[in-house]
Backbone bond lengths (Angstrom), bond angles and torsions (degrees), N, CA, C in turn:
res aa  C-N    CA-C-N  psi(-1)  N-CA   C-N-CA  omega(-1)  CA-C   N-CA-C  phi
1 M - - - 1.466 - - 1.521 109.28 -
2 P 1.350 119.44 145.82 1.454 120.79 175.43 1.522 111.80 -53.22
3 Q 1.347 115.71 149.24 1.457 120.81 -177.74 1.524 111.56 -56.39
4 V 1.323 116.23 133.00 1.459 121.63 -178.50 1.526 108.52 -123.38
5 T 1.327 117.35 125.23 1.458 121.10 178.45 1.516 109.80 -77.60
6 S 1.333 116.16 166.38 1.463 120.35 -179.58 1.522 111.71 -60.78
7 S 1.329 116.19 -44.14 1.466 119.51 -179.17 1.517 111.07 -67.24
8 S 1.351 116.50 -38.36 1.460 119.95 177.95 1.519 110.67 -66.81
9 S 1.345 117.00 -37.12 1.464 121.15 178.44 1.521 111.15 -60.74
10 V 1.313 116.98 -45.35 1.462 121.49 178.75 1.525 110.33 -62.46
11 E 1.325 116.10 -42.10 1.463 120.51 179.79 1.527 111.18 -62.94
12 I 1.345 116.71 -43.02 1.465 121.08 179.96 1.526 110.30 -62.64
13 K 1.331 116.16 -45.85 1.468 119.84 -179.03 1.522 111.30 -64.85
14 N 1.324 117.03 -42.10 1.467 120.24 -179.21 1.525 111.42 -66.13
15 R 1.340 116.30 -38.64 1.460 119.30 178.24 1.523 110.34 -63.52
16 A 1.324 116.02 -45.77 1.464 119.75 179.36 1.521 111.15 -61.96
17 K 1.319 116.03 -40.90 1.467 119.58 179.96 1.522 110.85 -62.43
18 R 1.329 117.11 -43.86 1.473 120.19 178.61 1.523 110.88 -62.46
19 Q 1.330 116.44 -42.83 1.459 119.92 179.86 1.522 111.30 -60.13
20 F 1.321 116.57 -48.65 1.453 119.36 -175.14 1.525 112.23 -73.94
21 E 1.320 117.19 -29.45 1.469 118.82 173.23 1.531 109.49 -62.62
22 S 1.330 116.41 -40.60 1.465 120.17 -177.75 1.529 111.72 -72.72
23 W 1.350 116.99 -23.93 1.466 120.72 -178.29 1.521 113.56 -91.34
24 A 1.309 118.00 -8.42 1.469 120.54 -170.12 1.530 112.63 -55.05
25 D 1.325 117.90 -43.30 1.463 120.79 -175.43 1.524 113.10 -73.40
26 S 1.342 117.27 -26.75 1.469 120.20 -175.48 1.526 112.87 -110.85
27 Y 1.307 117.85 1.41 1.467 123.39 -172.07 1.527 112.39 -55.82
28 D 1.314 117.26 -45.62 1.465 121.24 -176.47 1.523 113.01 -71.97
29 R 1.323 117.88 -12.50 1.462 121.14 -179.13 1.534 112.34 -102.96
30 S 1.323 117.63 0.99 1.460 120.73 -175.90 1.523 111.29 -74.65
31 L 1.339 116.64 156.89 1.459 121.25 176.09 1.517 110.98 -64.40
32 L 1.327 116.68 -33.71 1.460 119.64 178.33 1.523 111.09 -63.41
33 N 1.319 116.68 -29.55 1.464 119.57 177.17 1.527 110.36 -61.28
34 H 1.321 116.29 -38.56 1.461 120.55 179.27 1.529 112.12 -74.34
35 F 1.328 116.58 -44.77 1.457 120.54 -172.21 1.531 114.18 -84.73
36 M 1.347 117.57 -27.74 1.460 119.77 -174.81 1.520 113.91 -122.74
37 F 1.335 117.20 -50.52 1.460 120.00 -169.32 1.522 112.44 -70.04
38 R 1.329 117.69 -42.58 1.463 119.82 178.70 1.527 112.39 -65.37
39 P 1.353 118.77 -47.43 1.470 118.27 175.98 1.529 112.51 -59.18
40 A 1.330 117.07 -37.41 1.460 120.17 178.45 1.524 110.91 -65.85
41 C 1.326 116.64 -41.56 1.467 120.31 178.88 1.526 110.83 -63.17
42 M 1.327 117.36 -41.84 1.454 120.44 178.60 1.525 111.25 -64.31
43 A 1.346 116.76 -38.14 1.465 120.48 177.49 1.523 110.86 -64.87
44 L 1.322 116.99 -39.65 1.471 120.23 176.84 1.524 110.59 -62.24
45 M 1.323 116.83 -44.59 1.464 119.96 179.22 1.540 110.95 -61.62
46 E 1.326 117.10 -38.54 1.464 120.69 178.33 1.528 110.93 -64.07
47 E 1.332 116.60 -43.84 1.462 119.97 -178.84 1.534 111.16 -69.13
48 I 1.318 116.96 -37.51 1.464 120.17 176.68 1.524 110.25 -65.15
49 A 1.335 116.68 -39.06 1.466 120.53 177.13 1.525 110.80 -61.38
50 R 1.332 117.06 -40.62 1.464 120.32 177.86 1.529 110.75 -62.15
51 W 1.339 116.02 -43.17 1.466 119.39 179.29 1.526 110.28 -62.95
52 Y 1.323 116.72 -44.30 1.464 119.87 -178.18 1.528 111.56 -65.59
53 D 1.309 116.88 -36.36 1.462 119.37 177.16 1.527 111.42 -61.62
54 E 1.331 116.25 -30.84 1.464 120.70 178.12 1.528 111.90 -78.63
55 Q 1.329 117.21 -38.41 1.467 121.82 -169.16 1.523 114.00 -95.25
56 R 1.320 117.04 -42.00 1.465 122.68 179.27 1.528 112.84 51.08
57 R 1.316 115.97 56.84 1.470 121.32 177.89 1.527 108.73 -152.13
58 P 1.332 117.91 159.70 1.465 120.00 175.24 1.535 110.25 -58.22
59 F 1.330 116.02 146.41 1.464 118.20 -176.03 1.525 111.42 -148.50
60 C 1.330 113.43 160.61 1.466 122.04 -179.78 1.523 108.91 -117.55
61 V 1.322 116.52 137.01 1.460 122.49 -179.49 1.531 109.61 -119.89
62 L 1.326 115.63 135.93 1.455 122.42 170.27 1.521 107.67 -112.70
63 D 1.334 116.84 121.15 1.464 122.00 177.67 1.521 108.19 -106.43
64 I 1.334 116.03 109.16 1.466 122.26 -177.27 1.527 109.21 -91.08
65 G 1.342 115.57 133.46 1.457 119.62 -172.28 1.515 109.33 70.57
66 C 1.329 115.53 48.79 1.474 121.84 -169.02 1.512 113.97 -71.19
67 G 1.345 117.79 -13.98 1.460 118.93 -178.92 1.515 111.61 59.47
68 T 1.311 116.52 -133.31 1.468 121.35 -177.30 1.529 112.58 -88.54
69 G 1.321 117.14 14.92 1.460 120.35 170.68 1.507 116.47 81.13
70 T 1.329 118.06 23.64 1.463 119.88 -178.47 1.523 111.89 -62.09
71 L 1.338 117.29 -48.21 1.464 119.64 179.58 1.522 110.61 -64.52
72 A 1.324 117.14 -44.27 1.464 120.59 -179.40 1.525 111.03 -57.61
73 C 1.324 117.00 -42.50 1.465 120.28 -179.83 1.527 111.46 -68.28
74 R 1.324 117.10 -38.38 1.463 119.65 177.21 1.529 110.48 -63.10
75 L 1.309 116.46 -42.87 1.461 120.07 179.13 1.525 111.23 -65.89
76 A 1.337 115.64 -45.53 1.461 119.74 -178.26 1.523 111.65 -64.23
77 G 1.313 117.20 -27.97 1.456 121.27 179.38 1.522 114.03 -91.50
78 S 1.333 116.45 1.54 1.463 120.77 -178.88 1.532 110.35 -83.75
79 P 1.328 117.92 167.32 1.469 120.50 177.21 1.529 113.23 -81.11
80 W 1.312 117.79 -1.26 1.467 120.63 -177.70 1.528 111.63 -71.50
81 P 1.315 118.61 151.09 1.469 122.73 174.89 1.529 109.56 -80.52
82 V 1.327 116.68 75.06 1.459 121.83 -170.56 1.522 111.16 -125.16
83 S 1.315 115.90 142.67 1.465 121.79 166.37 1.520 106.78 -115.52
84 V 1.322 116.53 144.25 1.456 119.37 -171.49 1.527 110.78 -134.93
85 V 1.338 113.97 139.37 1.466 122.63 175.28 1.519 107.55 -123.79
86 G 1.317 116.82 128.84 1.454 121.96 174.29 1.513 109.72 -107.02
87 M 1.329 116.79 138.94 1.465 120.92 178.91 1.518 109.70 -131.77
88 D 1.324 115.88 137.39 1.454 120.96 178.69 1.523 108.98 -143.83
89 Y 1.319 115.62 150.96 1.464 120.89 179.25 1.529 111.52 -74.71
90 A 1.347 115.97 -23.28 1.461 121.45 -178.52 1.528 110.12 -97.12
91 E 1.310 116.61 119.85 1.468 120.91 -178.74 1.525 111.40 -61.79
92 G 1.349 116.47 -35.15 1.460 119.64 179.84 1.509 112.69 -61.81
93 M 1.326 116.96 -35.51 1.459 120.63 176.95 1.532 110.67 -65.92
94 C 1.313 116.46 -43.18 1.470 119.86 178.67 1.528 111.39 -63.54
95 Q 1.322 117.31 -37.60 1.455 120.46 178.00 1.528 110.75 -65.69
96 A 1.342 116.22 -42.00 1.461 120.07 177.75 1.523 110.70 -64.76
97 A 1.332 116.54 -39.56 1.466 120.83 179.15 1.525 111.03 -65.21
98 S 1.306 117.05 -43.27 1.467 120.68 178.84 1.516 111.19 -61.83
99 A 1.333 116.23 -41.99 1.469 120.25 179.20 1.528 111.04 -65.37
100 K 1.339 117.06 -40.06 1.463 120.77 178.86 1.523 110.85 -63.24
101 A 1.326 115.86 -45.64 1.470 119.74 -179.66 1.525 111.30 -64.15
102 A 1.342 116.80 -43.06 1.459 120.45 -179.57 1.525 111.01 -63.65
103 H 1.332 116.32 -40.83 1.471 120.68 -179.82 1.525 110.76 -62.65
104 A 1.339 116.60 -36.56 1.461 120.95 -179.31 1.524 112.79 -85.19
105 G 1.326 116.89 -6.21 1.454 120.61 -179.06 1.515 113.50 75.15
106 H 1.350 117.03 26.55 1.458 121.22 -178.55 1.526 111.18 -97.23
107 Q 1.324 115.67 147.64 1.456 121.75 175.62 1.523 109.13 -94.74
108 A 1.312 116.79 105.99 1.460 122.43 176.60 1.517 107.73 -147.60
109 H 1.305 116.25 149.68 1.461 121.26 -178.39 1.531 109.05 -115.63
110 F 1.327 115.60 143.58 1.456 120.32 -177.68 1.524 109.61 -131.89
111 A 1.329 115.36 140.82 1.460 121.29 -177.10 1.518 109.28 -139.34
112 T 1.317 115.74 146.15 1.457 121.73 174.03 1.522 108.52 -89.57
113 G 1.327 116.91 130.93 1.450 119.20 -178.53 1.516 112.50 -168.16
114 D 1.326 114.92 170.15 1.455 124.07 -178.49 1.530 108.53 -100.34
115 S 1.320 117.28 127.78 1.458 121.36 -176.88 1.525 113.09 -63.05
116 E 1.321 117.33 -24.33 1.465 120.42 177.79 1.522 111.99 -74.95
117 H 1.309 115.80 -27.01 1.473 121.45 -174.88 1.528 108.02 -129.33
118 L 1.311 116.15 70.81 1.459 120.54 -174.77 1.530 110.76 -64.57
119 P 1.337 117.10 127.90 1.472 121.33 -175.95 1.526 112.81 -83.39
120 F 1.333 115.72 48.14 1.460 121.36 -178.22 1.518 109.30 -135.00
121 A 1.338 115.43 150.35 1.457 120.81 -179.41 1.519 111.09 -69.40
122 D 1.320 116.23 161.39 1.452 121.22 174.91 1.535 109.85 -57.60
123 A 1.325 115.99 146.41 1.464 122.42 174.14 1.528 112.67 52.68
124 S 1.336 116.22 46.89 1.464 121.33 -179.09 1.524 113.55 -93.40
125 F 1.340 117.43 -19.83 1.466 120.71 -170.91 1.527 111.28 -131.75
126 D 1.331 114.04 155.97 1.455 120.96 176.36 1.527 111.60 -93.80
127 I 1.312 116.31 -30.67 1.467 121.67 178.81 1.525 108.50 -136.27
128 V 1.321 116.33 134.86 1.462 121.89 171.44 1.524 107.40 -119.63
129 T 1.323 116.07 129.92 1.461 121.27 178.73 1.527 109.70 -119.52
130 C 1.308 115.01 153.46 1.468 121.27 176.08 1.517 107.07 -153.52
131 S 1.309 117.01 119.75 1.461 121.01 -172.23 1.522 111.63 -132.77
132 N 1.332 115.18 121.52 1.470 123.28 172.31 1.524 114.67 60.97
133 S 1.335 116.88 26.60 1.468 119.10 173.11 1.527 111.95 -129.98
134 F 1.330 117.56 -10.64 1.466 121.74 -173.19 1.532 111.91 -59.78
135 H 1.320 118.15 -33.23 1.468 121.30 -178.16 1.524 112.76 -66.96
136 H 1.331 117.24 -14.39 1.462 120.66 177.73 1.537 112.42 -85.01
137 Y 1.309 118.13 -10.73 1.465 121.17 -171.97 1.523 110.54 -85.69
138 P 1.321 118.87 118.64 1.462 120.86 -175.77 1.526 114.13 -70.42
139 H 1.335 118.08 -24.03 1.468 121.39 179.33 1.529 108.41 -123.04
140 Q 1.305 115.35 78.02 1.467 120.81 -169.71 1.527 112.62 -66.64
141 Q 1.324 117.61 -39.94 1.458 118.65 179.03 1.527 111.26 -61.64
142 A 1.336 116.55 -40.60 1.466 120.54 178.45 1.522 110.93 -61.81
143 V 1.319 116.92 -37.24 1.457 120.83 179.08 1.530 110.63 -65.64
144 V 1.323 117.69 -43.39 1.466 120.59 179.37 1.526 110.64 -63.84
145 H 1.325 117.12 -38.90 1.468 120.29 175.21 1.532 110.67 -62.45
146 A 1.332 116.87 -41.83 1.467 120.37 179.52 1.529 110.79 -63.60
147 M 1.310 116.68 -41.03 1.464 120.79 177.58 1.533 110.36 -61.97
148 R 1.325 115.27 -45.10 1.473 119.90 179.46 1.527 111.19 -60.29
149 R 1.319 117.12 -38.25 1.467 121.41 -178.61 1.519 111.85 -61.11
150 T 1.330 117.79 -35.28 1.462 120.77 -174.42 1.529 113.12 -83.91
151 L 1.326 117.34 -5.42 1.468 120.44 -176.49 1.530 112.38 -89.76
152 R 1.320 114.88 142.34 1.462 121.65 175.69 1.527 110.35 -82.87
153 P 1.339 117.61 161.56 1.470 119.68 171.51 1.528 110.34 -55.39
154 G 1.316 115.64 135.99 1.462 120.15 -175.54 1.513 112.99 86.00
155 G 1.341 116.76 0.99 1.461 121.15 -177.92 1.514 112.89 -80.48
156 R 1.316 114.82 172.80 1.468 120.70 -176.05 1.524 110.75 -141.16
157 M 1.314 115.40 137.03 1.461 123.05 173.42 1.524 108.86 -105.16
158 I 1.346 116.41 132.08 1.464 121.76 178.83 1.527 108.06 -126.65
159 L 1.317 116.41 113.19 1.463 122.64 -177.08 1.528 109.31 -116.31
160 I 1.324 116.33 130.22 1.467 121.71 175.34 1.520 108.85 -126.43
161 D 1.328 115.31 128.98 1.462 119.85 174.56 1.526 108.20 -152.55
162 G 1.323 116.29 175.01 1.448 120.80 -176.58 1.527 112.88 -59.80
163 F 1.333 115.99 134.82 1.464 122.22 176.08 1.523 107.65 -93.79
164 R 1.345 115.87 109.56 1.459 118.80 -173.80 1.532 111.98 -109.83
165 D 1.347 117.35 19.14 1.463 120.94 -174.88 1.525 114.16 -96.53
166 N 1.321 117.22 17.27 1.464 120.72 166.12 1.525 107.44 -133.98
167 I 1.313 117.08 174.64 1.466 119.82 -172.50 1.526 112.25 -64.05
168 V 1.350 116.85 -38.01 1.466 119.74 179.10 1.531 110.00 -64.77
169 G 1.334 116.53 -46.56 1.456 120.07 179.58 1.512 112.82 -65.52
170 W 1.321 116.94 -38.03 1.469 119.89 179.16 1.527 110.86 -62.48
171 I 1.328 116.67 -46.09 1.467 120.18 179.15 1.530 110.27 -64.77
172 T 1.336 116.15 -44.39 1.469 120.28 -176.59 1.519 111.73 -64.58
173 F 1.338 116.68 -48.99 1.466 119.45 -169.97 1.529 113.95 -97.35
174 D 1.332 117.38 -44.64 1.458 119.17 -177.28 1.523 112.95 -78.58
175 V 1.320 116.80 -22.46 1.468 119.91 -179.13 1.534 110.76 -105.05
176 I 1.344 116.87 -62.79 1.474 120.21 -172.01 1.532 111.89 -73.42
177 I 1.339 116.94 -56.86 1.463 120.28 -175.76 1.525 111.10 -62.57
178 S 1.327 117.07 -39.16 1.466 119.92 179.75 1.528 111.63 -62.71
179 R 1.325 117.13 -35.34 1.466 119.84 177.49 1.524 111.48 -69.64
180 V 1.320 116.46 -35.20 1.469 120.37 -178.82 1.531 110.84 -76.28
181 E 1.333 116.75 -45.14 1.466 121.31 -170.91 1.523 113.60 -96.51
182 G 1.324 118.45 -8.76 1.462 119.52 177.79 1.517 112.15 90.94
183 K 1.322 116.05 -142.85 1.460 121.84 -173.15 1.531 110.11 -79.95
184 V 1.335 115.35 88.18 1.463 121.98 177.74 1.526 108.11 -123.01
185 Y 1.333 116.55 165.17 1.459 120.84 -176.73 1.520 109.82 -140.79
186 H 1.334 115.26 108.58 1.455 120.95 173.23 1.524 107.13 -88.55
187 A 1.313 116.37 104.18 1.458 121.50 -173.67 1.521 111.20 -67.10
188 P 1.347 118.24 138.06 1.468 120.85 172.92 1.525 110.56 -59.60
189 W 1.319 116.21 157.79 1.465 119.81 -175.26 1.518 111.61 -62.00
190 T 1.347 117.85 -32.29 1.464 120.07 178.59 1.525 111.25 -67.45
191 V 1.318 116.80 -35.39 1.468 121.20 179.25 1.528 110.06 -69.83
192 V 1.329 116.96 -42.33 1.468 120.46 177.53 1.527 110.02 -60.37
193 R 1.317 117.19 -42.85 1.470 120.51 176.50 1.527 110.73 -58.77
194 D 1.333 116.64 -44.18 1.463 120.33 179.48 1.527 111.58 -63.03
195 Y 1.332 117.32 -38.25 1.468 120.67 176.10 1.535 110.23 -56.95
196 F 1.315 116.18 -47.96 1.461 121.41 -177.17 1.530 110.72 -65.42
197 Q 1.308 116.65 -43.10 1.457 119.87 -180.00 1.529 111.14 -63.88
198 A 1.321 116.89 -43.17 1.466 120.91 -179.59 1.519 112.07 -64.01
199 A 1.336 117.09 -29.89 1.464 121.05 -179.85 1.529 112.33 -83.09
200 G 1.323 117.75 -7.28 1.456 120.67 176.56 1.512 115.62 94.68
201 F 1.328 117.76 15.57 1.458 119.87 176.80 1.528 110.22 -74.92
202 T 1.328 115.57 150.40 1.454 121.44 177.80 1.525 109.75 -121.04
203 A 1.337 115.34 171.32 1.476 121.24 178.92 1.528 110.94 48.84
204 I 1.321 116.11 46.16 1.466 121.03 -177.91 1.534 109.23 -74.60
205 H 1.325 115.71 127.60 1.451 118.72 174.24 1.524 109.99 -144.17
206 R 1.338 114.52 161.71 1.460 119.95 -172.11 1.521 110.63 -140.61
207 R 1.322 114.45 158.05 1.457 120.52 170.66 1.520 108.90 -150.79
208 K 1.328 116.74 157.99 1.457 122.16 -177.65 1.521 109.91 -108.95
209 L 1.340 115.96 143.70 1.463 123.07 176.55 1.526 109.25 -117.56
210 N 1.323 115.97 150.46 1.461 122.94 168.20 1.526 112.94 70.41
211 F 1.320 114.60 150.39 1.470 120.78 169.59 1.522 108.59 -95.03
212 W 1.326 116.25 -60.27 1.462 119.76 170.94 1.538 107.09 -78.68
213 F 1.295 117.24 142.92 1.465 122.01 -174.28 1.539 110.40 52.31
214 P 1.340 117.86 56.96 1.467 120.05 -178.00 1.523 112.20 -64.45
215 L 1.317 115.69 141.32 1.465 122.65 -178.17 1.513 109.92 -123.69
216 L 1.330 116.72 145.49 1.456 122.87 176.77 1.522 109.19 -109.52
217 V 1.325 116.18 124.51 1.461 122.51 175.32 1.522 107.79 -101.07
218 T 1.336 117.08 123.60 1.452 121.40 177.68 1.521 108.51 -121.24
219 I 1.328 116.42 129.39 1.460 122.54 -176.56 1.522 108.76 -122.86
220 G 1.315 116.80 134.08 1.449 121.96 175.33 1.516 110.71 -138.05
221 D 1.321 116.45 144.90 1.469 122.19 -177.57 1.523 110.99 -108.52
222 V 1.332 114.05 159.33 1.454 122.66 176.56 1.538 107.94 -113.87
223 E 1.305 116.67 126.21 1.461 119.49 -179.50 1.522 110.96 -79.94
């Protein structure tokens, strides 16, 4: 990611927090929810299912940038032996997520926190997910290291963000989304791979979703 100063980092985080606080009440009704967030959530569920088929044991999931808790509620309502924690920088999102889970009768926990400084002990989770919020993080490599720190041996990181390495993705994310959301950075797929390698992930693999609003899924394991 381009060099970010301390003052610029604070400004980027505060801007994102204000945006997501203002979107909390309408987030689930947005067009992006249909075109991007739902497909991303389904992809996360597919990847988690693959991990569970391999491991066949109770597991804990941390969803970073959890938004209104859609993934957390899907997991909590699944037949899997799973406990789930959602974390978001915007308190309004966590409140909306808690209300959604309570209304559905699901057991899920939500916390407000900074993705760079995760408020969890080392090796606390079996799976860490992050979907459609990574481009808001001013220090992306630090975030990937923080995610790696919280994973147990045999754990898996699943990251989804905008794929901007073709013409459709470039127009969507580098032109349109950047104008709407301000100073954000959708990392090229080679940069995301380098982030994972530098953090010590193994068996890194990727796949692309969608034609319009293309998304990149990156998966890395912890030995």
